[in-house]
N, CA, C and O of each residue as an XYZ file, in Angstrom:
252
protein
N      14.027     22.437      9.449
C      12.636     22.106     10.396
C      11.801     21.757      9.347
O      11.491     20.592      9.099
N      11.422     22.734      8.717
C      10.181     22.216      7.827
C      10.299     20.964      7.175
O       9.387     20.141      7.258
N      11.419     20.724      6.484
C      11.659     19.494      6.040
C      11.312     18.307      6.623
O      10.557     17.435      6.191
N      12.064     18.361      7.861
C      11.629     17.421      9.075
C      10.289     16.848      9.466
O      10.006     15.660      9.620
N       9.392     18.075      9.618
C       8.065     17.913      9.628
C       7.341     17.352      8.532
O       6.385     16.592      8.690
N       7.776     17.711      7.445
C       7.098     17.049      5.869
C       7.737     15.644      5.643
O       7.289     14.912      4.761
N       8.886     15.221      6.512
C       9.145     13.731      6.180
C       8.160     13.193      7.393
O       7.642     12.170      6.944
N       7.791     13.372      8.407
C       7.496     12.728      9.490
C       6.195     12.270      9.015
O       5.743     11.127      8.941
N       5.432     13.966      8.552
C       4.114     13.579      8.201
C       3.923     12.513      6.853
O       2.880     11.875      6.709
N       4.661     12.450      6.236
C       4.887     11.547      4.832
C       4.892      9.979      5.376
O       4.161      9.066      4.990
N       5.616      9.948      6.078
C       6.082      8.700      7.025
C       4.492      7.904      7.375
O       3.962      6.930      6.839
N       4.051      8.768      8.475
C       2.795      8.478      9.020
C       2.000      8.047      7.786
O       1.584      6.890      7.724
N       1.696      9.192      6.495
C       0.668      8.700      5.636
C       1.155      7.287      5.094
O       0.255      6.567      4.662
N       2.474      6.777      5.054
C       2.354      6.002      4.279
C       2.312      4.774      5.334
O       2.127      3.651      4.864
N       2.430      4.881      6.359
C       2.252      3.882      7.355
C       0.789      3.400      7.574
O       0.469      2.252      7.882
N      -0.317      4.783      7.303
C      -1.513      4.497      7.466
C      -1.896      3.725      6.503
O      -2.758      2.874      6.725
N      -1.159      3.916      4.876
C      -1.654      3.388      3.889
C      -1.261      2.002      4.041
O      -2.197      1.220      3.870
N      -0.504      1.646      4.226
C       0.082      0.184      4.420
C      -0.763     -0.432      5.395
O      -1.061     -1.588      5.098
N      -1.225     -0.018      6.442
C      -2.287     -0.570      7.255
C      -3.612     -0.724      6.144
O      -4.105     -1.797      5.795
N      -3.925      0.272      5.817
C      -5.201      0.181      4.677
C      -4.979     -1.392      3.884
O      -5.722     -2.371      3.937
N      -3.597     -1.209      3.102
C      -3.284     -2.529      2.096
C      -3.449     -3.457      2.882
O      -4.208     -4.351      2.507
N      -3.000     -3.539      3.825
C      -2.592     -5.152      4.634
C      -4.215     -5.188      4.659
O      -4.402     -6.272      4.106
N      -5.156     -4.815      4.877
C      -6.594     -5.236      5.488
C      -7.341     -5.660      4.105
O      -8.543     -5.906      4.006
N      -6.516     -5.688      3.207
C      -6.859     -6.290      1.693
C      -6.510     -7.717      1.723
O      -5.465     -8.213      2.144
N      -7.586     -8.335      1.190
C      -6.977     -9.762      0.704
C      -6.245    -10.120     -0.206
O      -5.282    -10.887     -0.195
N      -6.852     -9.383     -1.252
C      -6.205     -9.640     -2.721
C      -5.648     -8.490     -3.411
O      -6.259     -7.423     -3.346
N      -4.571     -8.574     -4.061
C      -3.924     -7.532     -4.960
C      -3.909     -7.926     -6.446
O      -4.091     -9.091     -6.798
N      -3.669     -6.833     -7.378
C      -3.475     -7.195     -8.440
C      -1.628     -6.840     -8.680
O      -1.043     -5.823     -8.308
N      -1.100     -7.899     -9.324
C       0.445     -7.666     -9.474
C       0.745     -8.565    -10.929
O       1.063     -9.754    -10.901
N       0.634     -8.022    -11.793
C       1.148     -8.745    -12.876
C      -0.040     -9.161    -13.695
O       0.024     -9.888    -14.687
N      -1.205     -8.598    -13.155
C      -2.426     -9.353    -13.744
C      -2.869    -10.458    -12.980
O      -3.971    -10.884    -13.327
N      -2.335    -11.027    -12.064
C      -2.483    -12.078    -11.331
C      -3.234    -11.826    -10.159
O      -3.293    -10.635     -9.855
N      -3.827    -12.624     -9.414
C      -4.525    -12.504     -7.991
C      -3.418    -12.825     -7.216
O      -2.739    -13.832     -7.413
N      -3.183    -11.905     -6.234
C      -1.836    -12.387     -5.415
C      -2.443    -11.908     -4.022
O      -3.329    -11.081     -3.809
N      -1.670    -12.705     -3.114
C      -2.251    -12.360     -1.672
C      -1.154    -11.254     -1.165
O       0.070    -11.376     -1.212
N      -2.041     -9.945     -0.578
C      -0.854     -9.088     -0.384
C      -0.171     -9.111      0.381
O       0.561     -8.121      0.386
N       0.065    -10.027      1.374
C       0.916    -10.313      2.406
C       2.327    -10.843      1.607
O       3.480    -10.561      1.936
N       1.937    -11.615      0.568
C       2.952    -11.951     -0.221
C       3.907    -10.810     -1.054
O       4.901    -11.175     -1.680
N       3.528     -9.538     -0.991
C       3.828     -8.573     -1.741
C       4.267     -7.196     -0.931
O       4.505     -6.167     -1.562
N       4.349     -7.245      0.353
C       4.982     -6.421      1.288
C       5.348     -4.781      0.708
O       4.864     -3.681      0.974
N       6.319     -5.188     -0.102
C       7.289     -4.229     -1.354
C       6.296     -3.360     -2.307
O       6.629     -2.453     -3.070
N       4.920     -3.901     -2.053
C       4.331     -3.235     -3.601
C       4.021     -1.648     -3.372
O       3.563     -1.281     -2.290
N       4.285     -0.719     -4.422
C       4.336      0.562     -4.078
C       2.917      0.940     -4.372
O       2.486      1.681     -3.489
N       2.043      0.682     -5.318
C       0.846      0.706     -5.544
C       0.146     -0.493     -6.006
O       0.518     -1.195     -6.946
N      -1.030     -0.708     -5.186
C      -1.900     -1.690     -5.235
C      -3.479     -1.632     -5.281
O      -4.168     -1.008     -4.475
N      -3.971     -2.412     -6.397
C      -5.416     -2.092     -6.823
C      -6.063     -3.572     -6.570
O      -5.392     -4.578     -6.803
N      -7.438     -3.653     -6.070
C      -7.995     -4.447     -6.265
C      -8.970     -4.765     -7.292
O      -9.311     -3.802     -7.978
N      -9.536     -5.960     -7.580
C     -10.125     -5.730     -8.890
C     -11.245     -5.054     -9.115
O     -12.134     -5.116     -8.265
N     -11.402     -4.391    -10.125
C     -12.550     -3.220    -10.301
C     -13.921     -3.806     -9.811
O     -14.875     -3.078     -9.539
N     -13.947     -5.020     -9.728
C     -15.834     -5.242     -9.168
C     -15.320     -5.557     -7.323
O     -16.109     -5.805     -6.411
N     -14.290     -5.482     -7.245
C     -14.296     -5.501     -5.838
C     -13.638     -4.129     -5.255
O     -12.429     -4.011     -5.057
N     -14.650     -3.058     -4.993
C     -14.623     -1.685     -4.793
C     -13.611     -0.807     -5.469
O     -13.277      0.258     -4.951
N     -13.138     -1.200     -6.555
C     -12.016     -0.411     -7.249
C     -11.270      0.481     -6.468
O     -11.239      1.668     -6.789
N     -10.749      0.129     -5.623
C      -9.949      0.804     -4.527
C      -8.504      0.941     -4.834
O      -7.858     -0.078     -5.073
N      -7.922      2.142     -4.851
C      -6.334      1.986     -5.226
C      -5.969      2.468     -3.874
O      -6.704      3.211     -3.223
N      -4.589      1.942     -3.378
C      -4.088      2.284     -2.503
C      -2.619      2.288     -2.453
O      -2.027      1.464     -3.149
N      -1.979      3.075     -1.750
C      -0.385      2.702     -1.888
C       0.210      2.144     -0.780
O      -0.352      2.257      0.309
N       1.488      1.431     -0.903
C       2.073      0.885      0.120
C       3.648      1.385      0.268
O       4.391      1.904     -0.565
N       3.823      1.094      1.392
C       5.284      1.979      1.815
C       6.360      0.688      1.822
O       5.910     -0.433      2.058
N       7.584      0.846      1.595
C       8.688     -0.312      1.721
C       9.204      0.128      3.263
O       9.964      0.996      3.695
N       8.194     -1.183      3.997
C       8.467     -0.854      5.513
C       9.779     -1.893      5.683
O      10.727     -1.633      6.424
N       9.684     -2.985      4.957
C      10.840     -3.909      5.355
C      10.655     -4.921      4.327
O       9.651     -5.453      3.854
N      12.501     -5.095      4.008
C      12.887     -5.806      2.861
C      14.288     -6.218      2.846
O      14.736     -6.848      1.888
């Protein structure tokens, strides 16, 4: 029961982080500027340091 509850909370957290990431227009992938919509499988996405220096996680929602 505890494990199931933990998994549900984890999935909800990952979905919330994915929504946050989808609101970003740019991501770093291999040192290049990349559109976030082209990397839906990205696990960790960072904006450029000059642009909020935000780090967010993404979930593998579809592939």
